[in-house]
C-alpha positions, -999 to +999 in steps of 0.1 A: +100+235+606+091+265+587+054+260+588+051+248+626+032+262+653+059+262+676+085+282+655+059+308+653+049+310+688+079+311+702+093+338+683+061+361+683+055+363+721+080+381+727+069+408+704+034+409+717+048+411+750+072+438+738+044+457+721+023+460+752+051+470+774+063+495+755+059+533+767+036+554+750+053+586+734+056+611+708+085+602+692+078+568+686+044+578+667+068+592+639+070+573+609+105+585+606+115+567+636+131+534+637+125+509+671+161+518+684+149+552+689+117+549+710+121+576+738+117+567+775+085+584+796+101+596+827+076+584+861+057+616+859+050+609+825+072+635+805+097+625+778+125+612+790+162+608+769+165+590+737+173+555+748+177+524+730+151+493+734+176+469+733+221+469+729+225+454+698+251+425+699+288+428+687+276+402+661+249+420+651+267+455+648+289+439+629+269+425+601+250+459+593+282+474+590+292+457+566+259+441+550+265+452+515+300+433+511+287+403+531+255+400+507+277+403+476+301+378+493+269+358+492+262+360+463+295+355+446+299+319+471+260+311+459+270+315+422+302+295+432+288+265+447+256+264+423+281+259+392+298+231+418+264+215+421+260+213+381+294+203+376+290+171+398+256+165+390+243+171+426+212+150+435+180+169+440+180+161+480+209+179+480+196+208+459+169+210+485+192+209+515+210+241+498+181+257+495+165+256+528+179+281+543+170+304+514+132+291+516+136+299+555+146+334+548+119+342+521+097+329+548+104+350+577+102+377+557+070+374+544+055+363+577+069+403+591+059+423+561+021+420+556+017+431+591+045+459+589+026+476+558-008+472+575+003+490+605+027+511+585-003+525+561-030+528+591-006+553+613+006+570+579-028+575+566-040+586+603-006+616+607-020+628+572-056+629+581-042+652+612-017+673+592-039+674+562-066+698+583-040+715+598-034+744+572-033+751+533+002+745+537+003+705+547-025+701+520-003+711+494+027+696+509+008+662+504-010+667+476+025+673+458+039+643+471+012+620+461+011+629+429+045+632+419+049+593+436+021+580+415+039+599+381+072+583+395+051+548+394+036+552+361+072+565+346+082+530+357+058+510+337+069+528+305+104+528+306+101+488+310+077+488+280+101+507+260+136+485+271+118+455+274+130+442+244+166+446+254+160+421+279+166+382+271+139+355+291+160+330+307+155+289+297+125+278+316+124+249+299+111+219+325+123+239+351+090+249+366+076+238+400+044+256+404+014+257+382+018+281+351-006+309+356-037+310+338-040+316+303-077+327+300-082+361+281-098+389+302-114+415+287-113+455+297-144+452+315-135+420+333-098+441+342-117+465+357-145+451+379-110+427+390-094+457+404-127+471+419-128+435+440-092+440+448-098+473+457-126+468+487-121+433+498-149+414+516-127+398+541-095+419+557-082+379+567-088+363+535-067+394+520-040+391+541-040+353+535-040+357+498-014+387+499-039+409+478-018+439+492-042+467+470-071+453+498-049+455+525-035+486+521-070+505+511-085+490+548-055+501+565-061+537+549-096+540+556-090+528+593-064+551+598-087+577+585-112+573+608-090+569+639-079+604+633-116+618+631-122+599+663-119+619+697-100+590+716-084+572+682-046+582+693-046+554+715-051+528+686-031+554+662+000+551+689-006+509+693-003+508+655+027+532+654+047+511+682+038+478+660+052+491+633+084+501+652+085+467+664+080+448+633+108+473+617+132+462+648+118+424+633+129+435+599+161+443+609+166+410+626+159+391+601+176+415+575+208+403+590+205+368+577+205+383+540+243+369+529+232+334+540+196+337+525+205+351+492+237+324+489+214+300+498+187+308+466+213+316+441+229+282+445+195+264+445+185+280+417+217+278+395+220+243+405+194+235+385+192+261+362+209+264+323+209+294+315+230+316+338+250+337+313+215+351+302+204+362+340+237+378+347+234+395+316+202+408+318+209+420+358+235+445+346+207+457+318+183+459+344+207+485+364+212+507+334+178+509+331+169+518+366+196+542+365+179+562+331+146+560+348+160+580+384+175+608+359+150+606+338+129+616+370+149+640+385+159+662+357+131+657+335+096+658+359+108+674+390+131+699+368+100+703+343+078+707+377+099+728+394+103+755+364+067+757+359+061+764+393+087+788+405+095+802+372+131+795+374+161+779+364+159+743+378+193+736+370+204+766+393+185+745+419+201+711+416+236+729+413+235+733+451+224+699+460+256+677+455+260+676+496+225+666+502+230+639+473+259+624+485+244+625+523+216+603+512+235+580+492+262+574+516+236+566+543+210+552+522+180+571+546+160+599+542+155+603+575+194+604+585+196+628+550+163+654+564+190+677+587+207+680+554+183+685+534+166+714+555+197+730+555+202+729+515+171+741+512+171+768+534+205+784+520+193+778+487+166+806+499+138+787+509+117+800+541+126+786+573+091+781+586+082+762+552+110+738+553+105+726+588+070+721+582+072+702+547+103+683+547+092+658+580+062+654+557+081+644+529+102+625+545+077+602+554+054+602+524+076+610+492+090+577+482+091+588+446+126+562+435+109+530+455+081+543+430+097+544+403+121+515+407+101+489+417+077+484+390+109+481+368+124+453+389+090+435+392+081+432+359+120+424+347+117+397+373+088+383+354+094+388+321+133+369+323+114+345+342+095+335+312+062+350+328+056+383+311+021+398+328-002+420+310-005+454+305-035+458+330-014+439+359+017+461+349-009+489+360-018+473+392+019+468+402+023+507+396-007+514+415+006+490+447+039+500+442+033+538+447+008+526+478+031+509+494+065+532+487+043+560+506+042+537+540+077+524+535+100+532+565+125+557+559+160+533+566+187+514+548+177+485+534+139+485+535+129+476+502+143+442+509+117+428+526+086+437+500+106+430+469+094+388+467+058+400+480+051+424+452+065+397+426+036+378+445+012+406+441+019+409+405+008+369+406+040+355+396+041+318+405+073+315+428+095+295+406+135+287+409+140+308+377+119+340+399+140+330+430+177+334+415+165+366+399+155+378+433+188+369+449+205+389+422+188+421+430+191+419+466+233+415+459+224+448+440+202+464+463+225+484+485+231+504+448+192+510+444+185+515+476+213+545+477+201+558+439+163+561+449+171+575+486+191+605+464+158+605+442+135+609+475+154+637+486+154+657+458+117+654+462+117+665+491+134+694+481+116+704+448+083+698+470+095+725+493+105+748+467+069+749+449+050+753+482+070+780+494+064+795+457+025+787+455+027+801+492+045+835+485+065+833+519+080+866+519+120+868+521+144+892+535+176+900+517+195+866+528+167+850+513+151+839+546+115+841+564+119+870+583+092+865+606+096+823+608+124+821+631+105+798+653+097+773+628+066+763+606+043+768+635+045+809+633+020+804+603-017+794+607-021+777+638-055+768+633-081+739+625-064+715+648-061+716+687-040+686+684-009+700+669-017+730+682-007+718+717+023+699+706+043+722+678+071+693+680+055+668+663+062+685+630+091+709+637+106+686+658+107+656+638+134+667+617+154+666+651+141+642+666+139+614+633+181+617+629 
């Protein structure tokens, strides 16, 4: 049933019709928008009011409201059911039936997430290609956010290797259901050549089918950059932006089944596992390492960067951010926190035109919390499951995590859809131990999501302060920009006629995305 063609056709056909029928809109092209926030156009072609595509049912609304509680409950029930299966020595057929819903959940995520990543990277690369030529301000913002993202990914690798000996691999004797990874030794030259081949795929479809995310992402970035320079490329960019919104809507529907999927995966894995206590102890250590890493990135890396570029005390700057942090932690969405971030930065003395222009870019590009946390979690899963990866593969994981975080959707629970996919990208075979550890990670995903969102918005605020300092925008006595009352577009309005004619493409994102 899970691999049958009728299932895919029945589920895919309405979405194809939906993508083809959706109206073109500036608001829908922003990566900060979800599919439920698409603007409907009026009959004369103008933008209409903000209207949802469909009204969510009461059941889906209830599940999304209580998703965290339901997921934790599902994990607890899965542990109880798995222990019961161990006690009564359940038959292999019964274990297969228990694992079946979880397998369907994983297959649904994997089916949607690769096209979503491709569409996201194309639309984001095109958007960066347009804003990158707008003026010096956008160029500085993009360079800063990309640099800190890759720095965060490398910090995640370093933290894992520092604390890896605190983790205890679980017992994997006789439980592997897939062939073990190749033990062939690779030289430095072989690793470098393999990285280059993965970076430049010879067949895009093959790269997608084999989950070679590095090749898929680089091809998407190349395509998006080319479309941004083509005179008629906006039509294709709008298509990919709309496709991304539709796929996000599909992911939202799949995420509704997270409690059932987690319960099934955990129960089925525990039923054949003999080292549950070690796995539970390791998840607590993982949470401590992730929290420590995020704190070091905020108060260490961000603090040092802020002090170097602005020559000011970073802790005084951070002292004005508690409200922004609480909003980010509560909403788990950098898009929903954007208005609070803008007000916080302006209250801290940042130019209004800088905040209105740079922060919406940061909302899309800057996902340092995800770039730091994902490598730690992926390498933790591989190590605890008894499948440690080489340092060369760790660097590949960091690079993929950084690229995927750039194209991530700034919505709650966006990381659920990419966790297992990144495990496969690290060439880690999916065994029952891996599925059990993934289930535990999904159970605490709400905490990881809230923490990394707070880190993301902090990076946005530090980035806007750095850009403001480098550009040296004048301030009045209250620290406000005396000439920037109309937003970012009182700076240089050159180089891009498309942006010149549509200032709301950037300055209005802050209001529209929320």
